[in-house]
Backbone atoms as SQL, in Angstrom:
CREATE TABLE atoms (id INTEGER PRIMARY KEY, chain TEXT, resi INTEGER, resn TEXT, atom TEXT, x REAL, y REAL, z REAL);
INSERT INTO atoms VALUES
  (1, 'A', 1, 'MET', 'N', 102.910, 106.484, 86.169),
  (2, 'A', 1, 'MET', 'CA', 102.930, 107.266, 87.256),
  (3, 'A', 1, 'MET', 'C', 103.136, 107.152, 88.485),
  (4, 'A', 2, 'SER', 'N', 104.143, 107.577, 89.160),
  (5, 'A', 2, 'SER', 'CA', 104.884, 107.017, 90.944),
  (6, 'A', 2, 'SER', 'C', 103.586, 107.548, 91.034),
  (7, 'A', 3, 'VAL', 'N', 103.323, 106.798, 92.673),
  (8, 'A', 3, 'VAL', 'CA', 102.916, 106.610, 93.700),
  (9, 'A', 3, 'VAL', 'C', 102.570, 108.283, 93.856),
  (10, 'A', 4, 'LEU', 'N', 103.724, 108.727, 93.886),
  (11, 'A', 4, 'LEU', 'CA', 103.671, 110.424, 94.558),
  (12, 'A', 4, 'LEU', 'C', 103.189, 111.600, 94.100),
  (13, 'A', 5, 'GLU', 'N', 103.582, 111.496, 92.361),
  (14, 'A', 5, 'GLU', 'CA', 103.067, 111.801, 91.273),
  (15, 'A', 5, 'GLU', 'C', 100.960, 111.858, 91.761),
  (16, 'A', 6, 'SER', 'N', 100.836, 110.224, 91.444),
  (17, 'A', 6, 'SER', 'CA', 99.319, 109.907, 91.660),
  (18, 'A', 6, 'SER', 'C', 98.705, 110.389, 92.447),
  (19, 'A', 7, 'LEU', 'N', 99.735, 110.830, 94.264),
  (20, 'A', 7, 'LEU', 'CA', 99.492, 111.522, 95.128),
  (21, 'A', 7, 'LEU', 'C', 98.751, 112.639, 95.211),
  (22, 'A', 8, 'TYR', 'N', 99.721, 113.790, 94.252),
  (23, 'A', 8, 'TYR', 'CA', 99.702, 115.300, 94.011),
  (24, 'A', 8, 'TYR', 'C', 98.155, 115.199, 93.420),
  (25, 'A', 9, 'GLY', 'N', 97.658, 114.571, 92.044),
  (26, 'A', 9, 'GLY', 'CA', 96.340, 114.739, 91.694),
  (27, 'A', 9, 'GLY', 'C', 95.390, 114.001, 92.596),
  (28, 'A', 10, 'LEU', 'N', 95.398, 113.056, 93.394),
  (29, 'A', 10, 'LEU', 'CA', 94.266, 112.798, 94.093),
  (30, 'A', 10, 'LEU', 'C', 94.351, 113.550, 95.334),
  (31, 'A', 11, 'VAL', 'N', 95.009, 114.357, 95.539),
  (32, 'A', 11, 'VAL', 'CA', 95.063, 115.366, 97.495),
  (33, 'A', 11, 'VAL', 'C', 94.283, 116.784, 96.775),
  (34, 'A', 12, 'ARG', 'N', 93.906, 117.093, 95.334),
  (35, 'A', 12, 'ARG', 'CA', 93.451, 118.577, 94.841),
  (36, 'A', 12, 'ARG', 'C', 92.221, 117.458, 94.558),
  (37, 'A', 13, 'GLN', 'N', 91.993, 116.440, 94.178),
  (38, 'A', 13, 'GLN', 'CA', 90.490, 115.920, 93.388),
  (39, 'A', 13, 'GLN', 'C', 90.020, 115.858, 94.819),
  (40, 'A', 14, 'VAL', 'N', 90.662, 115.269, 95.942),
  (41, 'A', 14, 'VAL', 'CA', 89.626, 114.697, 97.223),
  (42, 'A', 14, 'VAL', 'C', 89.403, 116.059, 98.153),
  (43, 'A', 15, 'LEU', 'N', 89.844, 117.502, 97.783),
  (44, 'A', 15, 'LEU', 'CA', 89.992, 118.365, 98.327),
  (45, 'A', 15, 'LEU', 'C', 89.160, 119.404, 97.494),
  (46, 'A', 16, 'HIS', 'N', 89.128, 119.247, 96.175),
  (47, 'A', 16, 'HIS', 'CA', 88.000, 119.601, 95.418),
  (48, 'A', 16, 'HIS', 'C', 89.010, 121.104, 95.031),
  (49, 'A', 17, 'ASP', 'N', 90.064, 121.105, 94.831),
  (50, 'A', 17, 'ASP', 'CA', 90.568, 122.485, 94.615),
  (51, 'A', 17, 'ASP', 'C', 91.493, 122.303, 93.767),
  (52, 'A', 18, 'ALA', 'N', 90.771, 122.823, 92.377),
  (53, 'A', 18, 'ALA', 'CA', 91.692, 122.716, 91.291),
  (54, 'A', 18, 'ALA', 'C', 92.617, 123.644, 90.875),
  (55, 'A', 19, 'SER', 'N', 92.470, 124.790, 92.540),
  (56, 'A', 19, 'SER', 'CA', 93.349, 125.824, 92.106),
  (57, 'A', 19, 'SER', 'C', 94.409, 125.742, 92.941),
  (58, 'A', 20, 'LEU', 'N', 94.738, 124.324, 93.815),
  (59, 'A', 20, 'LEU', 'CA', 95.699, 123.965, 94.582),
  (60, 'A', 20, 'LEU', 'C', 96.833, 123.828, 93.096),
  (61, 'A', 21, 'ALA', 'N', 97.527, 123.921, 92.853),
  (62, 'A', 21, 'ALA', 'CA', 98.837, 123.841, 91.815),
  (63, 'A', 21, 'ALA', 'C', 99.488, 122.748, 92.284),
  (64, 'A', 22, 'THR', 'N', 99.442, 121.632, 91.767),
  (65, 'A', 22, 'THR', 'CA', 100.587, 120.500, 91.575),
  (66, 'A', 22, 'THR', 'C', 102.117, 120.665, 92.622),
  (67, 'A', 23, 'ASP', 'N', 102.674, 121.934, 92.361),
  (68, 'A', 23, 'ASP', 'CA', 103.728, 122.405, 92.549),
  (69, 'A', 23, 'ASP', 'C', 103.763, 122.972, 94.031),
  (70, 'A', 24, 'GLU', 'N', 102.233, 123.337, 94.870),
  (71, 'A', 24, 'GLU', 'CA', 102.359, 123.221, 95.941),
  (72, 'A', 24, 'GLU', 'C', 102.232, 122.300, 97.106),
  (73, 'A', 25, 'ILE', 'N', 102.107, 121.182, 96.035),
  (74, 'A', 25, 'ILE', 'CA', 102.091, 120.261, 97.217),
  (75, 'A', 25, 'ILE', 'C', 103.237, 119.530, 96.617),
  (76, 'A', 26, 'LYS', 'N', 104.115, 118.959, 98.377),
  (77, 'A', 26, 'LYS', 'CA', 105.386, 118.948, 98.029),
  (78, 'A', 26, 'LYS', 'C', 105.372, 117.219, 99.061),
  (79, 'A', 27, 'PRO', 'N', 106.679, 116.884, 98.752),
  (80, 'A', 27, 'PRO', 'CA', 106.439, 115.915, 99.799),
  (81, 'A', 27, 'PRO', 'C', 106.503, 115.703, 100.534),
  (82, 'A', 28, 'GLU', 'N', 106.887, 116.890, 101.340),
  (83, 'A', 28, 'GLU', 'CA', 106.438, 116.824, 103.058),
  (84, 'A', 28, 'GLU', 'C', 105.362, 117.656, 103.462),
  (85, 'A', 29, 'SER', 'N', 104.834, 117.956, 102.322),
  (86, 'A', 29, 'SER', 'CA', 103.407, 118.453, 102.861),
  (87, 'A', 29, 'SER', 'C', 102.761, 117.487, 103.673),
  (88, 'A', 30, 'ARG', 'N', 102.233, 118.200, 104.644),
  (89, 'A', 30, 'ARG', 'CA', 102.036, 118.027, 105.991),
  (90, 'A', 30, 'ARG', 'C', 100.182, 117.772, 105.681),
  (91, 'A', 31, 'LEU', 'N', 99.830, 116.660, 105.492),
  (92, 'A', 31, 'LEU', 'CA', 97.842, 116.472, 105.015),
  (93, 'A', 31, 'LEU', 'C', 97.191, 117.189, 105.555),
  (94, 'A', 32, 'ARG', 'N', 96.988, 117.337, 107.022),
  (95, 'A', 32, 'ARG', 'CA', 96.530, 118.025, 108.085),
  (96, 'A', 32, 'ARG', 'C', 96.661, 119.146, 107.919),
  (97, 'A', 33, 'GLU', 'N', 98.329, 119.606, 108.077),
  (98, 'A', 33, 'GLU', 'CA', 98.106, 121.091, 108.804),
  (99, 'A', 33, 'GLU', 'C', 98.915, 121.865, 107.572),
  (100, 'A', 34, 'ASP', 'N', 99.472, 121.530, 106.531),
  (101, 'A', 34, 'ASP', 'CA', 99.283, 122.429, 105.457),
  (102, 'A', 34, 'ASP', 'C', 98.523, 122.426, 104.361),
  (103, 'A', 35, 'LEU', 'N', 97.942, 121.334, 104.204),
  (104, 'A', 35, 'LEU', 'CA', 97.266, 120.684, 102.727),
  (105, 'A', 35, 'LEU', 'C', 95.549, 121.278, 103.473),
  (106, 'A', 36, 'GLY', 'N', 95.561, 120.728, 104.611),
  (107, 'A', 36, 'GLY', 'CA', 94.344, 121.373, 105.461),
  (108, 'A', 36, 'GLY', 'C', 93.208, 119.858, 105.238),
  (109, 'A', 37, 'MET', 'N', 93.469, 119.029, 105.123),
  (110, 'A', 37, 'MET', 'CA', 92.810, 117.993, 105.254),
  (111, 'A', 37, 'MET', 'C', 91.794, 117.589, 106.523),
  (112, 'A', 38, 'ASP', 'N', 90.426, 117.219, 106.278),
  (113, 'A', 38, 'ASP', 'CA', 89.940, 117.225, 107.468),
  (114, 'A', 38, 'ASP', 'C', 89.887, 114.985, 107.533),
  (115, 'A', 39, 'SER', 'N', 89.413, 114.900, 108.758),
  (116, 'A', 39, 'SER', 'CA', 89.207, 113.321, 108.871),
  (117, 'A', 39, 'SER', 'C', 88.182, 113.095, 107.809),
  (118, 'A', 40, 'VAL', 'N', 87.264, 113.310, 107.524),
  (119, 'A', 40, 'VAL', 'CA', 86.359, 113.357, 106.025),
  (120, 'A', 40, 'VAL', 'C', 87.519, 113.199, 104.565),
  (121, 'A', 41, 'SER', 'N', 88.060, 114.227, 104.489),
  (122, 'A', 41, 'SER', 'CA', 89.522, 113.926, 103.855),
  (123, 'A', 41, 'SER', 'C', 90.269, 112.981, 103.406),
  (124, 'A', 42, 'LEU', 'N', 90.460, 112.493, 104.485),
  (125, 'A', 42, 'LEU', 'CA', 91.506, 111.757, 104.655),
  (126, 'A', 42, 'LEU', 'C', 90.853, 110.075, 104.415),
  (127, 'A', 43, 'VAL', 'N', 90.089, 109.493, 105.136),
  (128, 'A', 43, 'VAL', 'CA', 88.901, 108.703, 104.810),
  (129, 'A', 43, 'VAL', 'C', 88.497, 108.666, 103.074),
  (130, 'A', 44, 'ASP', 'N', 88.328, 110.179, 102.466),
  (131, 'A', 44, 'ASP', 'CA', 88.006, 109.832, 100.793),
  (132, 'A', 44, 'ASP', 'C', 89.310, 109.884, 100.359),
  (133, 'A', 45, 'LEU', 'N', 90.404, 110.355, 100.496),
  (134, 'A', 45, 'LEU', 'CA', 91.529, 109.910, 100.097),
  (135, 'A', 45, 'LEU', 'C', 92.042, 108.537, 100.122),
  (136, 'A', 46, 'MET', 'N', 91.988, 107.759, 101.265),
  (137, 'A', 46, 'MET', 'CA', 92.030, 106.555, 101.596),
  (138, 'A', 46, 'MET', 'C', 91.188, 105.492, 101.265),
  (139, 'A', 47, 'VAL', 'N', 90.025, 105.930, 100.186),
  (140, 'A', 47, 'VAL', 'CA', 89.069, 104.838, 99.586),
  (141, 'A', 47, 'VAL', 'C', 89.839, 105.273, 98.112),
  (142, 'A', 48, 'GLU', 'N', 90.260, 106.196, 97.856),
  (143, 'A', 48, 'GLU', 'CA', 90.308, 106.785, 95.896),
  (144, 'A', 48, 'GLU', 'C', 91.906, 105.585, 96.378),
  (145, 'A', 49, 'LEU', 'N', 92.549, 105.474, 97.273),
  (146, 'A', 49, 'LEU', 'CA', 94.088, 105.189, 97.255),
  (147, 'A', 49, 'LEU', 'C', 93.585, 103.589, 97.097),
  (148, 'A', 50, 'GLU', 'N', 92.728, 103.012, 97.714),
  (149, 'A', 50, 'GLU', 'CA', 92.534, 101.332, 97.453),
  (150, 'A', 50, 'GLU', 'C', 92.081, 101.179, 96.337),
  (151, 'A', 51, 'SER', 'N', 91.436, 102.246, 95.769),
  (152, 'A', 51, 'SER', 'CA', 90.483, 102.206, 94.649),
  (153, 'A', 51, 'SER', 'C', 91.764, 101.909, 93.550),
  (154, 'A', 52, 'LEU', 'N', 92.615, 102.671, 93.491),
  (155, 'A', 52, 'LEU', 'CA', 93.742, 103.033, 92.364),
  (156, 'A', 52, 'LEU', 'C', 94.390, 101.994, 92.347),
  (157, 'A', 53, 'PHE', 'N', 95.269, 102.256, 93.912),
  (158, 'A', 53, 'PHE', 'CA', 96.069, 100.881, 93.566),
  (159, 'A', 53, 'PHE', 'C', 95.729, 99.929, 94.065),
  (160, 'A', 54, 'ASP', 'N', 94.953, 98.793, 94.047),
  (161, 'A', 54, 'ASP', 'CA', 94.230, 97.853, 94.733),
  (162, 'A', 54, 'ASP', 'C', 94.699, 97.276, 95.622),
  (163, 'A', 55, 'ILE', 'N', 94.867, 98.359, 96.804),
  (164, 'A', 55, 'ILE', 'CA', 95.549, 97.673, 98.119),
  (165, 'A', 55, 'ILE', 'C', 94.494, 98.232, 99.280),
  (166, 'A', 56, 'TRP', 'N', 94.246, 97.924, 100.343),
  (167, 'A', 56, 'TRP', 'CA', 93.255, 97.592, 101.613),
  (168, 'A', 56, 'TRP', 'C', 94.138, 98.490, 102.481),
  (169, 'A', 57, 'PHE', 'N', 93.626, 99.490, 103.284),
  (170, 'A', 57, 'PHE', 'CA', 94.091, 99.552, 104.620),
  (171, 'A', 57, 'PHE', 'C', 93.313, 99.335, 105.923),
  (172, 'A', 58, 'ASP', 'N', 93.709, 99.027, 106.575),
  (173, 'A', 58, 'ASP', 'CA', 93.435, 97.999, 107.472),
  (174, 'A', 58, 'ASP', 'C', 93.691, 98.925, 108.923),
  (175, 'A', 59, 'PRO', 'N', 92.414, 99.481, 109.225),
  (176, 'A', 59, 'PRO', 'CA', 91.739, 100.844, 110.561),
  (177, 'A', 59, 'PRO', 'C', 92.422, 100.380, 111.899),
  (178, 'A', 60, 'LEU', 'N', 92.515, 99.199, 111.644),
  (179, 'A', 60, 'LEU', 'CA', 93.786, 99.143, 113.003),
  (180, 'A', 60, 'LEU', 'C', 94.802, 99.120, 113.421),
  (181, 'A', 61, 'ASP', 'N', 95.485, 98.846, 111.482),
  (182, 'A', 61, 'ASP', 'CA', 97.097, 99.152, 111.801),
  (183, 'A', 61, 'ASP', 'C', 97.953, 100.299, 112.370),
  (184, 'A', 62, 'PRO', 'N', 98.236, 99.737, 113.535),
  (185, 'A', 62, 'PRO', 'CA', 99.552, 100.934, 114.402),
  (186, 'A', 62, 'PRO', 'C', 99.987, 101.966, 113.349),
  (187, 'A', 63, 'GLN', 'N', 100.789, 101.763, 112.015),
  (188, 'A', 63, 'GLN', 'CA', 101.228, 102.503, 111.422),
  (189, 'A', 63, 'GLN', 'C', 100.181, 103.678, 110.604),
  (190, 'A', 64, 'LEU', 'N', 99.343, 103.349, 110.844),
  (191, 'A', 64, 'LEU', 'CA', 97.837, 103.782, 109.704),
  (192, 'A', 64, 'LEU', 'C', 98.031, 105.130, 109.855),
  (193, 'A', 65, 'SER', 'N', 97.991, 105.912, 111.611),
  (194, 'A', 65, 'SER', 'CA', 98.183, 107.500, 111.825),
  (195, 'A', 65, 'SER', 'C', 99.389, 107.883, 111.114),
  (196, 'A', 66, 'ARG', 'N', 100.749, 106.984, 111.099),
  (197, 'A', 66, 'ARG', 'CA', 101.622, 107.852, 110.997),
  (198, 'A', 66, 'ARG', 'C', 101.948, 107.803, 109.602),
  (199, 'A', 67, 'ALA', 'N', 101.312, 106.798, 108.369),
  (200, 'A', 67, 'ALA', 'CA', 101.580, 107.068, 107.249),
  (201, 'A', 67, 'ALA', 'C', 100.632, 108.048, 106.368),
  (202, 'A', 68, 'PHE', 'N', 99.821, 108.643, 107.425),
  (203, 'A', 68, 'PHE', 'CA', 98.655, 109.844, 106.907),
  (204, 'A', 68, 'PHE', 'C', 99.472, 110.895, 107.383),
  (205, 'A', 69, 'GLN', 'N', 100.628, 111.221, 108.138),
  (206, 'A', 69, 'GLN', 'CA', 101.246, 112.692, 108.447),
  (207, 'A', 69, 'GLN', 'C', 101.544, 113.070, 107.046),
  (208, 'A', 70, 'SER', 'N', 102.367, 113.008, 105.945),
  (209, 'A', 70, 'SER', 'CA', 102.675, 113.690, 105.007),
  (210, 'A', 70, 'SER', 'C', 102.241, 113.227, 103.626),
  (211, 'A', 71, 'VAL', 'N', 102.566, 113.726, 102.776),
  (212, 'A', 71, 'VAL', 'CA', 102.518, 112.841, 101.612),
  (213, 'A', 71, 'VAL', 'C', 103.090, 112.026, 101.378),
  (214, 'A', 72, 'GLN', 'N', 104.972, 111.863, 101.497),
  (215, 'A', 72, 'GLN', 'CA', 105.853, 111.325, 101.422),
  (216, 'A', 72, 'GLN', 'C', 105.546, 110.377, 102.214),
  (217, 'A', 73, 'THR', 'N', 105.523, 110.041, 103.495),
  (218, 'A', 73, 'THR', 'CA', 105.104, 109.352, 104.642),
  (219, 'A', 73, 'THR', 'C', 103.606, 108.213, 103.585),
  (220, 'A', 74, 'LEU', 'N', 103.093, 108.605, 103.183),
  (221, 'A', 74, 'LEU', 'CA', 101.721, 108.178, 102.567),
  (222, 'A', 74, 'LEU', 'C', 101.898, 107.496, 101.169),
  (223, 'A', 75, 'ALA', 'N', 102.550, 107.693, 100.367),
  (224, 'A', 75, 'ALA', 'CA', 103.590, 107.237, 99.093),
  (225, 'A', 75, 'ALA', 'C', 104.305, 106.629, 99.667),
  (226, 'A', 76, 'ARG', 'N', 105.243, 106.090, 100.494),
  (227, 'A', 76, 'ARG', 'CA', 106.250, 105.261, 100.957),
  (228, 'A', 76, 'ARG', 'C', 104.800, 104.077, 101.946),
  (229, 'A', 77, 'PHE', 'N', 104.064, 104.425, 102.394),
  (230, 'A', 77, 'PHE', 'CA', 102.998, 103.299, 102.903),
  (231, 'A', 77, 'PHE', 'C', 102.811, 102.701, 101.698),
  (232, 'A', 78, 'VAL', 'N', 101.922, 103.341, 101.101),
  (233, 'A', 78, 'VAL', 'CA', 101.396, 102.792, 99.825),
  (234, 'A', 78, 'VAL', 'C', 102.553, 101.695, 98.902),
  (235, 'A', 79, 'GLU', 'N', 103.467, 102.147, 98.614),
  (236, 'A', 79, 'GLU', 'CA', 104.901, 101.722, 98.157),
  (237, 'A', 79, 'GLU', 'C', 104.708, 100.349, 98.657),
  (238, 'A', 80, 'MET', 'N', 104.347, 100.379, 99.888),
  (239, 'A', 80, 'MET', 'CA', 104.838, 99.045, 101.037),
  (240, 'A', 80, 'MET', 'C', 103.931, 97.867, 100.689),
  (241, 'A', 81, 'ARG', 'N', 102.243, 98.299, 100.859),
  (242, 'A', 81, 'ARG', 'CA', 101.355, 98.159, 100.576),
  (243, 'A', 81, 'ARG', 'C', 101.391, 97.223, 98.896),
  (244, 'A', 82, 'GLN', 'N', 101.624, 97.680, 98.061),
  (245, 'A', 82, 'GLN', 'CA', 101.937, 97.224, 96.888),
  (246, 'A', 82, 'GLN', 'C', 102.460, 96.050, 97.067),
  (247, 'A', 83, 'GLU', 'N', 103.985, 96.131, 97.590),
  (248, 'A', 83, 'GLU', 'CA', 105.129, 95.485, 97.316),
  (249, 'A', 83, 'GLU', 'C', 104.584, 93.833, 98.254),
  (250, 'A', 84, 'SER', 'N', 103.890, 94.405, 99.064),
  (251, 'A', 84, 'SER', 'CA', 103.191, 93.098, 100.255),
  (252, 'A', 84, 'SER', 'C', 102.142, 92.319, 99.351),
  (253, 'A', 85, 'VAL', 'N', 101.240, 92.836, 98.351),
  (254, 'A', 85, 'VAL', 'CA', 100.068, 92.511, 97.960),
  (255, 'A', 85, 'VAL', 'C', 100.765, 92.084, 96.329),
  (256, 'A', 86, 'GLY', 'N', 101.711, 92.180, 95.641),
  (257, 'A', 86, 'GLY', 'CA', 101.978, 91.580, 94.279),
  (258, 'A', 86, 'GLY', 'C', 103.619, 91.065, 95.050);
């Protein structure tokens, strides 16, 4: 399963919204504006991603806020983290 596909499921899980169909979550979907994630949801998503992909998000990383703009930007960020770890 790709990072992007995993993100779709994690977004649904974190939002506790089983009614949110996977096809409603698109790569260009913005996490806050389109999917309605708040700061608590974003932290929950971060924790789930760290656990699932065995990566770590540095809260002081200046790229972090840009990474959490959309599903696609987050997927790319996770993939880069995986490459730097592995």
